[in-house]
C-alpha positions as CSV (number, residue, x, y, z in Angstrom):
1,M,-104.6,182.4,281.0
2,P,-104.6,186.2,280.0
3,C,-105.7,187.0,276.5
4,N,-103.9,189.6,274.3
5,I,-105.0,192.3,271.9
6,T,-103.7,192.0,268.4
7,A,-104.1,195.5,266.9
8,G,-104.7,199.2,267.9
9,I,-107.5,201.5,267.4
10,T,-107.0,204.9,265.7
11,I,-109.5,207.8,265.4
12,S,-110.2,209.9,262.5
13,C,-112.0,213.2,261.7
14,D,-115.0,211.3,260.3
15,A,-115.1,209.3,263.6
16,L,-115.5,212.6,265.6
17,K,-118.5,213.6,263.4
18,R,-120.7,210.6,264.2
19,V,-124.2,211.2,265.6
20,G,-125.9,209.3,268.3
21,G,-129.4,207.8,268.2
22,L,-131.3,205.3,266.2
23,N,-133.5,205.5,263.2
24,K,-137.3,205.3,263.9
25,R,-137.4,201.9,262.1
26,L,-136.0,198.6,263.4
27,W,-136.5,195.0,262.3
28,L,-137.1,191.9,264.5
29,F,-136.8,188.4,263.7
30,N,-137.6,185.2,265.8
31,I,-134.5,183.4,266.9
32,S,-136.4,180.1,266.4
33,S,-136.5,181.1,262.7
34,L,-132.8,181.2,262.2
35,N,-131.6,178.4,259.9
36,T,-128.0,178.5,260.9
37,P,-126.3,180.9,263.5
38,I,-125.6,184.4,262.3
39,V,-121.9,184.5,261.4
40,A,-119.7,187.4,260.4
41,L,-117.3,187.0,257.4
42,T,-113.7,187.5,257.6
43,D,-114.1,191.3,257.2
44,G,-116.2,191.3,260.3
45,F,-119.6,192.2,258.6
46,V,-122.7,189.9,258.5
47,T,-124.2,189.9,255.0
48,D,-127.2,187.6,255.4
49,I,-129.9,186.9,258.1
50,P,-130.2,183.0,257.5
51,L,-133.9,182.7,258.1
52,T,-135.7,179.4,257.5
53,T,-138.0,179.2,254.3
54,Y,-141.0,181.5,254.8
55,A,-139.8,183.1,257.8
56,T,-139.6,187.0,257.7
57,L,-138.3,190.1,259.4
58,Y,-140.9,192.3,261.2
59,K,-140.5,196.0,260.9
60,I,-141.4,198.2,263.9
61,E,-141.6,201.9,263.3
62,G,-141.7,204.5,266.1
63,N,-140.9,208.1,266.3
64,K,-137.6,209.6,265.4
65,Y,-135.1,209.0,268.3
66,S,-137.5,207.0,270.2
67,H,-135.4,203.7,270.3
68,S,-132.2,203.2,271.9
69,F,-129.7,200.4,272.9
70,E,-126.9,199.8,275.2
71,V,-124.4,197.0,275.4
72,N,-122.8,196.4,278.7
73,E,-119.9,194.1,279.8
74,Q,-120.6,191.6,282.4
75,R,-117.8,189.8,284.1
76,S,-118.1,186.7,286.3
77,D,-116.1,186.2,289.5
78,E,-114.1,183.5,287.5
79,G,-113.2,186.2,284.9
80,N,-115.7,185.2,282.1
81,V,-116.9,188.1,280.1
82,Q,-120.4,188.3,278.3
83,W,-122.1,191.2,276.9
84,E,-125.7,192.3,277.9
85,H,-127.6,193.6,274.9
86,K,-130.5,195.9,275.9
87,L,-132.8,197.4,273.4
88,M,-135.5,199.9,274.5
89,V,-138.2,200.2,272.0
90,K,-141.1,202.7,272.0
91,I,-144.3,201.7,270.0
92,V,-147.3,203.6,269.3
93,N,-149.9,200.8,269.4
94,T,-153.3,202.3,268.2
95,T,-155.2,199.1,267.1
96,P,-156.2,195.7,268.5
97,T,-153.7,194.2,266.1
98,D,-150.9,196.4,267.5
99,D,-151.9,195.4,271.1
100,A,-151.7,191.7,270.1
101,I,-148.2,192.1,268.6
102,F,-147.0,194.0,271.7
103,E,-148.3,191.3,274.0
104,D,-146.6,188.7,271.8
105,L,-143.4,190.4,271.9
106,T,-143.4,190.4,275.9
107,V,-143.1,186.5,275.5
108,S,-141.1,186.0,272.4
109,E,-137.3,185.4,271.8
110,V,-136.0,187.7,269.0
111,G,-133.0,189.2,267.4
112,A,-133.0,192.9,266.5
113,I,-131.6,194.9,263.6
114,V,-131.3,198.7,264.3
115,Q,-130.3,201.4,261.9
116,T,-128.0,204.0,263.6
117,G,-128.0,207.9,263.0
118,N,-124.8,206.9,260.9
119,N,-126.6,204.7,258.5
120,E,-125.1,201.6,259.9
121,F,-127.0,198.4,260.7
122,L,-126.4,196.6,263.9
123,I,-127.7,193.1,265.0
124,L,-128.5,192.8,268.8
125,G,-129.2,189.3,270.3
126,A,-127.9,187.5,267.3
127,Q,-127.1,184.3,268.9
128,N,-128.9,183.9,272.1
129,G,-131.8,186.3,271.5
130,L,-133.6,189.1,273.5
131,T,-136.5,188.8,275.7
132,S,-138.8,191.4,277.4
133,T,-137.5,192.3,280.9
134,E,-139.8,195.2,281.2
135,S,-142.8,196.8,279.4
136,K,-145.1,199.7,280.1
137,L,-148.2,201.1,278.5
138,Q,-149.1,204.6,279.5
139,S,-151.5,207.4,278.9
140,G,-149.6,210.5,280.2
141,Q,-151.3,213.1,282.4
142,K,-151.5,216.0,279.9
143,S,-152.3,216.4,276.2
144,G,-148.7,216.7,275.3
145,D,-147.4,213.8,277.2
146,S,-146.2,210.6,275.5
147,S,-148.8,207.9,275.2
148,A,-146.3,205.4,273.6
149,S,-145.9,202.0,274.8
150,S,-142.3,200.8,275.7
151,I,-140.7,197.5,275.9
152,T,-137.1,196.6,276.9
153,L,-135.6,193.6,275.4
154,T,-132.6,192.2,277.0
155,G,-130.1,189.3,276.5
156,N,-126.6,188.2,276.9
157,E,-124.1,187.4,274.0
158,Q,-120.5,186.3,273.7
159,S,-119.7,189.4,271.7
160,I,-120.8,193.0,271.3
161,Y,-123.3,193.6,268.4
162,K,-122.8,192.3,264.9
163,R,-122.6,194.7,261.8
164,L,-125.0,193.9,258.9
165,L,-123.6,195.2,255.5
166,R,-124.6,194.1,252.0
167,T,-122.3,196.1,249.7
168,D,-123.5,199.5,250.8
169,F,-126.2,201.3,252.8
170,N,-128.9,201.3,250.1
171,T,-128.4,197.6,249.2
172,T,-128.6,196.6,252.9
173,L,-131.8,198.8,253.4
174,A,-133.3,197.1,250.3
175,Y,-132.4,193.6,251.5
176,L,-134.1,194.2,254.8
177,N,-137.2,195.7,253.4
178,A,-137.4,192.8,250.8
179,R,-137.4,190.4,253.8
180,T,-140.1,192.2,255.8
181,A,-143.6,190.8,256.2
């Protein structure tokens, strides 16, 4: 049974002025800490991350333009479509506590909220979560080489990312920071 599209997509001058890249900060949450599934409202935006009591978001900060993501369509032989969410994170871990957090992240199931270069907040792995599929710690060879650790978090979802918005950018950012440990 084929499915049908129900609307068109137009482009505006503002859409042509968008920038790529992610902000240096992102927020992670444990999938097991969700009280209910993350659901978008009728306008398509998510306004709340329904964490259980005492659960929190965890802010990860890296260098500007050090994180990236991609969402790729995957189609089965039967025609089913799912979306692979892949988040590449660079972390500058400089303490034993940072090292332990990095190690824990390699065995955790998390969702992620990223801030784009256009001041939008996108949720990756909102339903099924993301898990580590690759991680690397490096020293570099020369003094100017990167010594940041990297981890790739991957998961499959029924839809592309979700959009988080609470009234406006500043209100959404304040909401995220208030929910951060």
